[in-house]
C-alpha positions as CSV (number, residue, x, y, z in Angstrom):
1,V,0.0,0.0,0.0
2,Q,1.6,3.2,-1.1
3,L,0.2,6.7,-1.6
4,V,2.0,9.3,-3.7
5,E,1.1,12.9,-3.7
6,S,2.1,15.2,-6.6
7,G,1.1,18.6,-8.1
8,G,2.4,20.9,-5.5
9,G,4.5,23.9,-6.4
10,L,4.9,27.7,-6.2
11,V,1.8,29.8,-7.2
12,Q,0.8,33.4,-6.9
13,P,-2.1,34.5,-4.8
14,G,-5.3,33.9,-6.6
15,G,-3.8,31.1,-8.6
16,S,-4.8,27.4,-8.8
17,L,-3.1,24.0,-8.3
18,R,-4.4,20.5,-8.6
19,L,-2.9,18.0,-6.2
20,S,-3.0,14.3,-7.0
21,C,-3.0,11.3,-4.6
22,A,-2.2,8.1,-6.5
23,N,-1.8,4.7,-5.1
24,S,-0.6,1.3,-5.9
25,G,-1.7,-1.9,-4.2
26,F,-5.3,-1.2,-3.5
27,T,-8.5,0.2,-5.1
28,L,-8.7,3.7,-3.8
29,S,-12.5,3.8,-4.3
30,S,-12.8,1.4,-1.4
31,Y,-11.2,3.9,1.0
32,A,-12.2,7.2,2.5
33,V,-9.5,9.7,1.4
34,T,-8.6,12.8,3.3
35,W,-6.3,15.7,2.5
36,Y,-4.5,17.3,5.4
37,R,-2.0,20.1,5.5
38,Q,0.7,21.3,7.8
39,A,2.0,24.9,7.6
40,P,5.4,25.8,9.1
41,G,5.2,26.0,12.9
42,K,1.6,24.9,13.0
43,Q,-0.2,21.6,13.7
44,C,-1.5,19.4,11.0
45,E,-5.0,20.3,10.0
46,W,-7.8,18.6,8.1
47,V,-8.7,20.1,4.7
48,A,-11.2,17.8,3.0
49,T,-12.5,14.3,2.9
50,L,-14.1,12.1,0.2
51,S,-16.0,9.2,1.6
52,R,-16.3,5.8,0.0
53,S,-19.7,6.9,-1.2
54,S,-18.2,10.0,-2.7
55,Y,-19.6,12.4,-0.1
56,A,-17.3,15.4,0.2
57,A,-16.7,17.5,3.2
58,Y,-14.5,20.6,3.6
59,E,-12.9,22.7,6.3
60,D,-14.6,26.0,6.4
61,S,-11.6,28.1,5.1
62,V,-11.4,26.1,1.9
63,K,-15.2,25.7,1.2
64,G,-16.0,27.1,-2.2
65,R,-12.3,27.2,-3.2
66,F,-11.2,23.6,-3.0
67,N,-12.8,20.5,-4.6
68,I,-12.0,16.9,-3.8
69,S,-12.7,14.3,-6.4
70,R,-11.9,10.8,-7.4
71,D,-11.0,9.1,-10.8
72,N,-11.6,5.4,-10.3
73,A,-10.0,4.6,-13.6
74,K,-6.8,6.2,-12.6
75,N,-7.0,5.1,-9.0
76,T,-6.4,8.7,-8.0
77,V,-7.9,11.3,-5.7
78,Y,-7.5,15.0,-6.6
79,L,-7.7,18.2,-4.7
80,Q,-8.4,21.1,-7.0
81,M,-7.4,24.3,-5.2
82,N,-8.5,27.7,-6.6
83,S,-8.2,31.2,-5.3
84,L,-5.1,30.3,-3.3
85,N,-3.9,32.7,-0.6
86,F,-0.9,32.9,1.6
87,E,-2.6,31.0,4.4
88,D,-2.8,27.9,2.1
89,T,1.0,27.5,2.1
90,A,1.7,24.2,3.6
91,V,2.8,20.6,3.0
92,Y,-0.3,18.7,1.8
93,Y,-0.8,15.1,2.7
94,C,-3.3,12.5,1.6
95,A,-4.4,9.7,3.8
96,A,-6.6,6.7,2.9
97,E,-8.6,4.9,5.6
98,D,-9.9,1.4,5.1
99,T,-13.1,-0.2,6.6
100,A,-11.0,-1.6,9.5
101,G,-9.8,1.9,10.4
102,S,-6.2,1.5,9.2
103,V,-4.8,4.7,7.7
104,Y,-2.2,5.0,5.1
105,W,-0.3,8.2,4.4
106,G,1.6,9.7,1.5
107,Q,4.8,11.6,1.8
108,G,3.4,15.0,1.2
109,T,3.7,17.7,-1.4
110,Q,4.7,21.3,-0.8
111,V,2.4,24.1,-1.8
112,T,3.8,27.6,-1.6
113,V,1.6,30.7,-2.3
114,S,3.9,33.7,-2.8
115,S,4.0,36.9,-4.8
């Protein structure tokens, strides 16, 4: 079981990025997938979750700007991030939880919003 995030980078305020969480070894649609982020000097915080039934939930500060989705054919979960601001700068992690409650983490991808 391995999760690999990609898509991070440097973007100006107001810009967009799409993060990907790809996996090998299991069918991602069988898992609830969550994006977290950790900014420098801050605790890790929840960003968004996509349930097994494709119900999406978002942290208040990203509602209306971020969209979590899944492509079953590519076994990948995405986080589309629009209208990025400085406070979105963080390392973003995806995590997949199976029905037994086991959680698998990726290595993270850096998102930097800077002018």
